[in-house]
Structure formats: C-alpha cells, structure tokens
C-alpha positions in Angstrom: 0.0 0.0 0.0 1.3 3.4 -1.0 1.2 5.5 2.2 4.2 7.9 1.8 3.5 11.5 2.8 5.3 14.1 0.8 6.9 17.0 2.7 8.1 19.3 0.0 8.3 22.3 2.3 11.5 20.8 3.9 13.2 20.5 0.5 12.1 24.0 -0.6 13.4 25.5 2.6 16.8 23.9 1.8 16.8 25.2 -1.8 19.2 28.1 -1.1 21.8 25.5 0.3 21.3 23.3 -2.7 21.7 26.2 -5.1 25.0 27.1 -3.3 26.0 23.5 -3.9 25.0 23.9 -7.6 27.5 26.8 -7.9 30.3 24.5 -6.6 29.2 21.9 -9.1 29.4 24.4 -11.9 32.8 25.6 -10.7 34.2 22.1 -10.7 32.7 21.3 -14.1 34.1 24.5 -15.7 37.6 24.1 -14.2 37.7 20.5 -15.3 36.7 21.5 -18.8 39.4 24.2 -18.9 42.1 21.8 -17.7 40.6 19.1 -20.0 40.7 21.3 -23.1 44.4 22.2 -22.5 45.4 18.6 -21.9 43.3 17.4 -24.8 45.0 19.8 -27.2 48.4 18.5 -26.0 47.3 14.9 -26.3 46.0 15.6 -29.8 49.4 17.0 -30.7 51.2 14.1 -29.2 49.0 11.6 -31.0 49.6 13.2 -34.4 53.3 14.1 -33.7 54.8 10.9 -35.1 56.9 10.5 -31.9 56.3 7.0 -30.7 56.8 7.8 -27.0 54.5 10.8 -27.0 52.0 9.0 -29.2 52.0 6.0 -26.9 51.6 8.2 -23.8 48.6 10.0 -25.4 47.0 6.7 -26.6 47.3 5.2 -23.1 45.7 8.3 -21.5 42.8 8.3 -24.0 42.3 4.5 -23.7 42.1 4.6 -19.9 39.9 7.7 -19.8 37.4 6.4 -22.4 37.3 2.7 -21.4 37.3 2.7 -17.5 34.5 4.1 -15.3 34.8 7.8 -14.3 34.3 6.6 -10.7 37.5 4.5 -11.0 39.4 7.5 -12.1 38.1 9.6 -9.2 39.0 6.8 -6.8 42.5 6.6 -8.2 43.0 10.3 -7.7 41.7 10.3 -4.1 42.7 6.8 -2.8 45.2 5.5 -5.3 47.6 8.5 -5.2 47.4 8.4 -1.4 49.4 5.1 -1.5 52.2 7.1 -3.0 52.1 9.9 -0.4 50.0 12.2 -2.6 47.0 13.1 -0.6 44.3 15.1 -2.5 41.3 16.7 -0.9 37.9 15.4 -2.1 37.5 18.6 -4.1 40.9 18.3 -5.8 40.5 14.6 -6.4 37.1 15.1 -8.0 38.5 17.9 -10.2 41.5 15.8 -11.2 39.4 12.7 -12.0 36.9 14.6 -14.1 39.6 16.6 -15.9 41.4 13.4 -16.7 38.2 11.9 -18.2 37.4 15.1 -20.1 40.8 15.2 -21.7 40.5 11.7 -23.0 37.2 12.3 -24.7 38.0 15.8 -25.9 41.3 14.6 -27.4 39.4 12.2 -29.6 36.9 15.0 -30.5 39.7 17.3 -31.5 41.6 14.6 -33.5 38.4 13.7 -35.3 37.8 17.4 -36.1 41.3 17.8 -37.4 40.9 14.7 -39.6 37.8 16.2 -41.1 39.7 19.2 -42.4 41.5 18.5 -45.8 45.3 18.8 -45.8 45.0 21.1 -48.7 43.7 23.8 -46.4 47.0 24.1 -44.6 49.0 23.8 -47.8 46.9 26.6 -49.3 47.7 28.8 -46.4 51.4 28.0 -46.7 51.3 28.8 -50.4 50.0 32.3 -49.4 53.1 32.9 -47.4 51.8 31.9 -43.9 53.9 30.1 -41.5 52.7 26.7 -40.3 51.6 28.3 -37.0 49.7 31.0 -38.8 48.0 28.5 -41.1 46.9 26.5 -38.1 45.7 29.6 -36.2 43.8 31.3 -39.0 42.7 28.4 -41.2 42.7 25.1 -39.3 41.8 26.1 -35.8 38.5 28.0 -36.6 37.3 25.0 -38.7 38.3 22.6 -36.0 36.4 24.6 -33.4 33.3 24.6 -35.6 33.4 20.8 -35.9 34.3 20.1 -32.3 32.1 22.8 -30.5 28.9 20.8 -30.0 30.7 17.6 -28.9 32.7 19.7 -26.5 29.4 21.0 -25.1 28.1 17.5 -24.6 31.3 16.8 -22.6 30.5 19.9 -20.5 27.1 18.4 -19.6 28.7 15.1 -18.8 31.2 16.9 -16.5 28.4 18.5 -14.6 26.7 15.2 -14.1 30.0 13.5 -13.2 30.5 15.9 -10.2 27.8 13.9 -8.4 30.3 11.0 -8.0 32.2 13.3 -5.5 30.0 11.9 -2.7 31.9 8.6 -2.9 35.2 10.4 -1.9 33.6 12.6 0.8 32.8 15.6 -1.2 30.0 17.4 0.6 29.9 21.0 -0.7 28.6 20.4 -4.3 25.0 19.8 -5.2 25.1 16.0 -4.7 27.0 16.3 -1.4 24.7 18.9 0.0 21.7 16.9 -1.0 23.1 13.8 0.6 23.7 15.6 3.9 20.2 17.1 3.9 18.8 13.7 3.2 20.8 12.1 6.1 19.4 14.7 8.5 15.8 14.5 7.4 15.3 11.1 5.6 13.2 12.8 3.0 15.1 11.0 0.2 12.5 11.4 -2.6 11.9 15.1 -2.1 15.6 16.2 -1.8 16.9 14.0 -4.6 14.0 14.9 -6.9 14.7 18.6 -6.4 18.4 18.0 -7.0 17.5 16.1 -10.2 15.5 19.1 -11.4 18.4 21.5 -10.6 20.8 19.2 -12.6 18.3 19.1 -15.5 17.9 22.8 -15.6 21.7 23.4 -15.5 22.3 20.8 -18.3 19.5 22.2 -20.5 20.8 25.8 -19.9 24.3 24.8 -21.0 22.9 23.0 -24.1 20.7 25.9 -25.2 23.4 28.4 -24.6 25.8 26.4 -26.6 23.4 26.2 -29.5 22.8 29.9 -29.4 26.5 30.6 -29.4 27.1 28.1 -32.3 24.3 29.7 -34.4 26.1 33.1 -34.0 29.7 32.0 -34.3 29.4 29.4 -36.9 26.6 30.9 -39.1 28.5 30.2 -42.3 
C-alpha cells in the first residue's frame, strides 16, 4: 500500500543551500573543462606528432579515460595516489578525476575534427606565405572549433553530471554532497533528490541551449 506522505516544504526551505552546492558543481565542471581542453590539445598534438613515446603516452591516457569508469578515475585520484604519499582533498580529487576523463574524450573529438579538415587547407595557407603556426591559427583552428564545438558542449554536460560522483570520496559541498547531507538529517530522500535532479536538469539544459545559441552566431556560415 502506498502511504508515503510528501513534505516538499523541507526541500524547498533547503533550496538556497542546494543552489550554493550547484554553484560549486558548476565551478568544478568549468575548471575540469578548462584543464581538460588544455590537456586534450596537448594529447592531440602528441597523438599526431609521429613520436612513438609521445603518441604512446597520449594513446594510453585516452584509452584509460574512455574505457574505464569515471568513478574508478576519481577513486584513483583520491585513494590511489594516497598510497604514494600524494593526498588530495575530495574537491581536488574530483576535479582531477573529471579533468582526466574530459581530456581523454576531448582529445578524440579534436583529433576527429582535425581529420575532417582536408590537408589542402594548410597547404593553401602556406602557399600564401603563412607560417605553419599562422596557417593553423587562422585556417585550421577555426574550422576545428566549428566541428568540435557541440561535442565539447556534450562533454561539459557530462562533466556537470560526473560531479555527483564526488560523494563517494567525501565531497559534501557540491549539489550532490549537500543533497546527501540534507537527506541524512531528514530522511526525505525522494523530495531532496527529486529537487536535486530538477536542478541538474535545468543546468544541463541551460548549457545545451546556450551552446546552440553561441554556435548559431559564431558558426553561421
């Protein structure tokens, strides 16, 4: 018999705390994306460099990031590195784990975007007197951004959702962590986690819609 009594007032009273947690969630996701993009560009360069050592390093990173659970990567950052005397706070471990994951996926996005651009584009730039760096900056990079932009947006949404794994390493200041603590004090599991799910959904949709609006303006032609 269904006899559960909903108490939404408790969850709504805690909404400011949950929104503060959502800001931490966004902070971690954004930082992990910035770090991930930088690392992904380096990995893409390594993968295409022709140097076997660099290419092997990049391939190993990408394979681990893409073919093991994100939870495993966060655990290794928090608990695994501790075995070697490197102790990361839950916040830092979560950031490192998500950034590692982001870099692996983004590197493949960038590599695919570069492969989609004909080699003749760079050669045409060089024939006009551009250096290799100028040809990449003014010809290749804008086209690569156009191809990779929306997949990168998808990774941003994934990064936001991945932050919820922080509760497994003691993270208690992001949205999932705050929700977990509120639930532990009140035992109103459905109300708090349903409200948290709505917040995650709104954030993810806002990022997606904003990205589409940006893409429609930046990549109109």
